N, C-alpha and C positions, 0 to 999 in steps of 0.2 A: 578505588578497588571497585571491580564490579561485582554485585550481587548476582544471586541466581536469576532474581526477576529480570535484571537487566540483560544477562545472556538469553533468557528466555525471550525476551522482547526482540532480541537480534536474530534469533534462530528462526527456521522457517517450520515451526514445529509447535505443537500446543503442549500444555502442561501434562495430559492425559496421555499423549504418546510419550513423552519422557518416561512417565511412570511406569508405562508397559515396558521400556526397555530396561529402565532400573530394576523391576522385577524379573524380567528373564534373565538378564545377566548378573544380578545381585551386587549392583552398584548402588553408591549413593547417587541421588538425583543429579548433582553438578557434573559428574563424572558420566552419568548415562545422556545428560544433555550433549556433552562433547562430542561422546561417540556418536549418537544418533545424528548430530548435524555432520560430523565428519561422514558417515554412512552416505546421507542424502547429498552429498557433495560428489560420491563417486558414482561411477556410471552404474554398478549393481548394488550399490549400497541401499537404495531404497527397497529393493526386494529382501534385502536381509532385514532390514525393520520390518516390513509386512511380514515375513516368517516369524519373526520374534512376536509379533502381536498374535499371529494366529496359533503359535504355540502356546501363548497365555490362555488364549480361548478355551483351548483343547484341556490345558491343565484346570482351569476352572470347571469345564465339564465334567472332568474325571473327578473332580473333588465334590462334585455335587452341588456346586454354586451356580445354577443357571442366571441368578441376576448379575453376577460378575461377568459370565460369559455374553450376556447380552448387552452390558455396559461395555465390553471390549470389542463387540461388534461394532459398535457406533464409532468407537475409537478407529478402529481399521478402515469403515467406512470415511470418516473424515480424512484419515493419512491418504487414502487413496484416491480422495477428490482433490487433496492438496498436493499430491505428487504423482504427476500423470504416469512417471516410469514404474511404479510399485503397481499401478492400475491395471498396466498391461501385463504386468509379470504373472505368471502361472503360479 
């Protein structure tokens, strides 16, 4: 049986990216990992993941949590660096 760590190792995502999707979609991490991996395999899916992270950044700002917003900006930067289609998306 595959564990979360095994699936994460197979995915083209890191844990912080999966956590951002889990938070945005209110999903357990294993389901968020499956969703994010599926989206990253679709032509426009990386833009969806990028949008989720951007939404999380805005939510952290609105909640008055600049440290979390800054952490999520790093998550977004890493995601865009490792997923070129997301980087090109507006």
